C-alpha positions as CSV (number, residue, x, y, z in Angstrom):
1,X,0.0,0.0,-0.1
2,X,1.0,3.6,-0.3
3,X,1.9,5.5,2.7
4,X,2.8,9.4,2.7
5,X,5.4,11.4,4.7
6,X,5.3,15.1,4.8
7,X,8.1,17.5,4.9
8,X,9.2,21.0,4.0
9,X,10.5,22.0,0.5
10,X,14.2,22.3,1.4
11,X,14.4,19.0,3.5
12,X,11.9,17.3,0.9
13,X,14.3,18.0,-2.2
14,X,17.3,17.1,0.0
15,X,15.8,13.7,0.8
16,X,15.0,13.0,-2.8
17,X,18.4,13.9,-4.0
18,X,19.8,11.6,-1.3
19,X,17.0,8.9,-1.6
20,X,16.2,8.9,2.4
21,X,14.1,10.3,4.7
22,X,14.8,11.3,8.3
23,X,13.8,8.8,11.4
24,X,12.7,10.6,14.7
25,X,13.4,9.5,18.2
26,X,10.9,9.6,20.9
27,X,12.8,12.8,22.2
28,X,12.1,14.9,19.4
29,X,8.5,13.7,18.5
30,X,5.8,16.7,18.7
31,X,3.7,14.6,21.3
32,X,4.9,14.8,25.0
33,X,2.8,11.7,25.6
34,X,5.0,9.4,23.5
35,X,5.4,6.4,25.3
36,X,3.6,7.5,28.4
37,X,-0.1,7.0,27.3
38,X,-0.4,4.7,30.5
39,X,-1.9,5.9,33.9
40,X,1.3,7.1,35.8
41,X,0.0,8.3,39.2
42,X,2.1,5.5,40.9
43,X,5.9,7.2,41.5
44,X,7.6,3.8,41.0
45,X,5.8,3.1,37.6
46,X,6.2,6.6,36.4
47,X,10.3,6.3,37.2
48,X,10.3,2.9,35.3
49,X,8.3,4.3,32.1
50,X,10.7,7.5,32.0
51,X,13.6,5.4,32.2
52,X,12.4,2.6,29.6
53,X,11.4,5.8,27.2
54,X,14.9,7.3,27.4
55,X,16.5,3.8,26.9
56,X,14.2,3.3,23.8
57,X,14.8,6.5,22.5
58,X,18.7,6.0,22.7
59,X,18.4,2.9,20.6
60,X,15.3,3.1,18.1
61,X,14.2,5.6,15.5
62,X,10.7,6.0,14.1
63,X,9.7,6.7,10.5
64,X,6.3,8.3,10.6
65,X,3.7,8.2,7.6
66,X,0.0,8.7,7.0
67,X,-2.6,6.7,5.5
68,X,-3.6,9.6,3.4
69,X,-2.3,13.0,2.1
70,X,-5.7,14.8,1.7
71,X,-6.1,16.3,5.2
72,X,-5.4,20.2,5.2
73,X,-4.1,20.0,9.1
74,X,-1.3,17.8,8.1
75,X,0.0,20.0,5.4
76,X,-0.2,22.8,7.9
77,X,1.6,21.1,10.7
78,X,4.1,18.9,8.6
79,X,4.7,20.6,5.4
80,X,5.2,24.4,6.1
81,X,1.8,25.5,5.8
82,X,1.2,23.6,2.3
83,X,4.4,25.2,1.1
84,X,6.1,21.6,1.5
85,X,5.8,18.3,-0.4
86,X,4.5,15.0,0.6
87,X,6.3,11.8,-0.2
88,X,4.4,8.6,-1.2
89,X,6.0,5.1,-0.7
90,X,5.0,1.7,-1.1
91,X,5.5,0.0,2.3
92,X,4.5,-3.6,2.9
93,X,2.0,-3.5,5.7
94,X,3.8,-6.1,7.8
95,X,6.6,-3.6,8.1
96,X,4.4,-0.9,9.5
97,X,2.4,-0.6,12.9
98,X,-0.8,1.3,13.1
99,X,-1.3,3.9,15.7
100,X,-4.2,3.4,17.9
101,X,-5.9,6.4,19.2
102,X,-7.7,6.5,22.6
103,X,-9.7,8.7,24.8
104,X,-8.3,7.9,28.0
105,X,-4.8,6.9,29.1
106,X,-4.3,3.3,29.2
107,X,-4.6,1.3,32.5
108,X,-1.3,0.5,34.2
109,X,-2.3,-3.3,34.1
110,X,-1.1,-3.3,30.5
111,X,2.6,-3.2,31.9
112,X,2.4,-7.1,32.7
113,X,1.8,-7.8,29.1
114,X,5.1,-9.0,27.2
115,X,4.7,-6.6,24.6
116,X,3.6,-3.5,26.3
117,X,6.4,-1.2,24.9
118,X,5.3,-1.7,21.5
119,X,1.7,-1.0,22.8
120,X,2.7,2.2,24.3
121,X,4.9,3.2,21.2
122,X,1.7,3.0,19.1
123,X,-0.9,4.6,21.3
124,X,-1.8,8.3,21.2
125,X,-4.8,10.6,22.5
126,X,-7.5,10.6,20.1
127,X,-7.3,14.3,19.1
128,X,-4.3,13.1,16.9
129,X,-6.6,10.8,15.0
130,X,-6.6,12.9,11.9
131,X,-3.0,11.9,11.2
132,X,-3.9,8.1,10.4
133,X,-0.6,7.4,11.5
134,X,1.6,4.5,10.8
135,X,5.1,3.8,12.0
136,X,8.1,1.7,11.3
137,X,10.6,1.3,14.1
138,X,14.4,0.9,13.5
139,X,17.4,0.3,15.5
140,X,19.4,3.3,15.2
141,X,22.7,1.5,14.7
142,X,21.1,0.5,10.9
143,X,20.4,4.0,10.0
144,X,22.7,6.5,8.4
145,X,23.7,9.3,11.0
146,X,24.7,12.8,10.1
147,X,25.3,14.9,13.1
148,X,22.6,14.3,15.6
149,X,20.2,13.1,12.8
150,X,19.3,9.6,11.6
151,X,18.1,8.4,7.9
152,X,16.7,5.7,6.4
153,X,17.6,5.1,2.8
154,X,15.1,4.4,0.1
155,X,14.7,0.6,-0.9
156,X,12.6,-2.0,-2.0
157,X,11.0,-2.0,1.1
158,X,10.7,1.8,1.0
159,X,9.9,2.4,-2.3
160,X,9.3,6.1,-3.3
161,X,6.1,6.2,-5.6
162,X,5.1,10.0,-5.6
163,X,5.5,13.4,-4.9
164,X,2.9,15.8,-4.1
165,X,3.6,19.5,-4.4
166,X,1.7,21.6,-1.8
167,X,-0.9,24.1,-3.0
168,X,1.1,27.2,-1.6
169,X,4.6,25.6,-2.8
170,X,6.8,27.5,-5.4
171,X,8.2,24.1,-6.6
172,X,7.7,23.1,-10.0
173,X,7.7,19.5,-11.3
174,X,11.1,20.4,-12.9
175,X,12.5,21.1,-9.5
176,X,11.7,17.9,-8.3
177,X,12.4,15.7,-11.5
178,X,15.9,17.3,-11.9
179,X,17.0,16.0,-8.5
180,X,15.5,12.6,-8.7
181,X,18.3,9.6,-9.5
182,X,17.7,7.2,-12.4
183,X,15.9,4.5,-9.8
184,X,13.1,7.2,-9.3
185,X,12.8,9.1,-12.6
186,X,9.4,7.5,-13.4
187,X,7.6,8.4,-10.1
188,X,4.2,10.5,-10.2
189,X,4.7,14.1,-9.4
190,X,1.2,16.0,-8.7
191,X,0.3,19.5,-7.6
192,X,-2.3,19.6,-4.8
193,X,-5.0,22.3,-4.4
194,X,-7.8,22.8,-1.9
195,X,-11.2,21.0,-3.0
196,X,-14.2,23.0,-4.2
197,X,-16.6,21.5,-2.2
198,X,-14.9,19.5,1.0
199,X,-12.4,20.6,3.3
200,X,-9.6,18.3,1.9
201,X,-6.5,18.7,-0.3
202,X,-6.9,16.8,-3.9
203,X,-4.9,16.9,-7.1
204,X,-4.6,19.8,-9.1
205,X,-5.7,18.3,-12.5
206,X,-5.6,21.5,-14.4
207,X,-1.5,21.6,-13.7
């Protein structure tokens, strides 16, 4: 299936040129409740979970994708107010973890489950549900490090399929095309626009 990664124009073009996307660690994601979506009134549990979060953040990176590119809020939050781009990738569903959106923090009894770290990693407050997020979790040691940042290369398991240019972007198809390597030359490049009848972003078929 196809999943989407939003970014600004500068980093998006750089990623296309170098055939990679940035992996985030828990400490540089934009939700302070990452990995702590469980009830933490018990001091010992709170200390244990915070220690685990730091440990996981030091060892694992996360690639974040959305099931859709049509939501205008995502373009506003993650693609520089619609001036950036969205990259479409073909990714096997077995490589992705779907985020579960909940209205209340999970009961601490889940900590008895063997796979509770993955449950916490894929649980967010319901107000984030518009993102329709999927995640891939990777060991930092297997990623490319540049300064303090980590990157995952494009591959057959992370296959670039589409570039969507934001409706407020100054980028042209030619700007994108000239940065693509031979392996990506045949991908689809489209322009986005606000829909005429709905609050959604759609393909601008006039361009």
